[in-house]
N, C-alpha and C positions, 0 to 999 in steps of 0.2 A: 270578419276581417281581424277583428280584437283578439278573437280567441287564436286564430293562425299566429298572430305576432306574438302572443303569450307564450307559444309553445317553441317559437324561435328564441325568445329571450330566455326561456327555461334552459333550453339547450346550451345558450352562451354561458349562461351563469354555472351551471354544472361543469362545463369545460374549464372556467376559469378558477372555479372552487378546487378542483382537482390539482391545479398548478399551485395555488396559494398555501394548501395544506401539505405541500411536499417539503416543509420544514425537516421532517425525519424521512429517512428512506431506508428500506433494508438494503443490504449489499451483500454480494458475494465476491470473494477475491483470493489472491494468492501474493503473499509475501515472499520475496526471494533475496536470500543474503549470502555472501560468498563465505566459504570457509575462513575462518581467522586462526592464526595469522597467515597462513599460506593459502591463497584462494584458488587451490587446485580443482576445486569443484564447488558448486552451488546448493545450498538447502532451500528447497520450497515448501512454503507451509501454507495450506488452503484454510479458509475460514470465511465466516458469516457472522452478521450482525446487523444493527441499526444504526446508520450514521446520521448526524444532525447538519444540515446543509444550511450555509448562511444563517445560522443562529434561529432564532424565533421567527424571524421574518420570512424565510423561504424565498421563493424568486427562482426563475428560470436560469439564470447563469450563475454558475459556481463560482463563489468568490473565497468563502470560507468552510471549514470542514472540521468536524469533530468525530473521533471514531473511539469506542470502549476500549478497554484494556483486554488483551488475551483471547481475541477470537483467532489470532495467529500464533500458533505455539508448536514446539517439538520438543521431546524429552529424550536425551540420550541419541541422537541420530550419529551414527558412526560413518566415517571415510576411512578405508584402510590407504597409506600412502606408501606406493610402490616405487616411485621415481628414484633414481639414485641421487639426482641432485639434491634432493630434500633432505638427505641422511644427515643427522641420525633420526630424522622424525619419521615416525613409523605408522602414526593414526591422528585423526581428527575426531573430536566428539563434541556435539553441540546439543545444548539444553538452553532453550529461549523462548519468550514470547513478546509480543509487542506490548509497551505501556500505552496508556490514554493518550490520544493524538488530539491537538488543535492548533488552529492558526489559520493564516491565509493558504491559499494553493501556491503561493510564492515562497513561503516561509512556514512550513507546516512541521511541527515539532512533535515526533513520535519516538521515543527511544526504544531501543531493543533491549530488554531486561533479559538477564542471564548471562552465561559465560560458554566460552568455547575453550576446549582441554585439548593441548597438543601433547600427544603422547612420545616420549622420546625413548629410542632403543628397544621398545617393545610395542606391539599393537595395544590399543585402547582396551581391547577385551581380555588382555593377558594380564600377567604380574607385572604391576607398574615399579619400572627402574627410575623414571624421572618424569615428571609432568610439569607443563607449564599452563596455568589457567589465566585467561586473558577475559576480563570484564567486557561486555559489549555495550553498555548503557550510553555510550558516547555517539554511537550510530544512531543517526536520524534526530539527534539533539543537538550535538556541537560539544566542543570541549576536546581533551585528549587525556589519555592515560598510558601509564609507562609501567611495565611489567618485567621483572628480572629472574632469571634462574641462574644464579651463579654467572659463569663464564660460558655456559651451553648456549643459552638463547634468551636475548633480550628484544622486547618488542615496544614499539610505540604506535598507539592507535589513535587516529583523529578522525572525528566525524562532525557532520554538519546537518541542519535541517533538511528536511525533503521539500521539493520544488516540482511543479508540472511543466516548468521551463527547462533549461539547460544546466546540467551540474557539470562541474569541471574538475579534475584533479591532475594538476599539470598540464600537459598538452591532450590528455583524454577527456572525451565528453560523452555524455549520455543524455537523452532527450525525454522529457516527459511530455504529455499531451492530455488534452480534455476533448472528448467526442460528444457531440450530441447524438439522440436517438436516431436522426435522421441524416446527419450531416457532420462533417468534420468542423465543428463550431464548438463554442464555450458553452453551449446551453447544455449543461448535463445536470443540472440540479433538478433532476425528474428521472422517471423510469426509463429504463434501457440505456441511460447515458454510461459512457465509460472514462475512467480516469486512469493515467498512469503517473506516479510521482517516482522521483528518483532521489537518491541520497549519495553525496560522494563519499568515499572512504580511504584514507590514506594510511598505509602500514609501513614502518620502518623498522628492520631488524639488523641484528649483528651477524646474520648468517650469510655469507658471501654470495650464494646463488639467488638470494632475495633479498638484497638490500633495501630497496625501496619499491612499493607497490602500490599502484592506485587501481581503484576498483569501485563498484556501485552497487548500492541496494535499491530494489525495485518492488514498488507495491502497485500491483493492478487491481482496480475496484470497478465492479459492474453494478448498477444501482438497479433494483428489482422493483417493478411497480407493485404497490400494497394491493390486496384484492379490492379494499374500498375505493381506492383510485380508480381502478378499472372498471369498477360498477359505474361511478360516477362519469367516467368518461364514455362509457357505453350508453348510459343513459342520456346523456347530452347528444352523442351522434344520433341515438334513435329519435330524438325529438326535432334534430334539424331535418332527418330524413322523412319523417312524420309530416312536417311542415311542407318540404317538398311536394310530396305526393298529395297532399291536400290541395295545395296551390294549383297543381297541375290538374286536379279533379274539379276544382271550382272553375 
């Protein structure tokens, strides 16, 4: 009976160890930000890396998060503007990557480093007649930036940290979430958990068709179990199964 109990305890220990060691977890995800300063389209950047969940203490419920810089990036992504309402804007060009992110899931700071170029009077891949370059680093971090191109186009861009809660710009809202591996719970600091963070973006211009614009950035993360964690979980389950079979056989 002592040997059987030992197998049972070993299985439980292995299962618990798999959760305790989940302070770091590989992730796959997509970062989506609107075209700035005219959100006529969105740019999606896929990436992967290793996240730190709840600091060094780990735990099953996701409270804090840290992400490395630059798993999400794009260079020279183009969008041709053909709508007459946007004239004289003819194109948008994005070069950006995420900065390192850290904080609580309710106030997660991760700036978008890089710039969006608005091409005026000519497409972005043509001869430049007039361009307006907007830095993006306030998105996902907070603060505001003001960019002027004579009297053609002025832009004010305001940002805020990310959240898994509700982000609001005026009357517009966007919802984040934290889903556990088996249910819609906050137990996401483990393999197969999913998280969506959102950040509000406010844009103001002197261009009459687009005087003020509210929009959002979206960060979707899916935590992937590490091979070592899968092995521990499998070993724990095998120990429990062995205990059950032996008990029935005895």
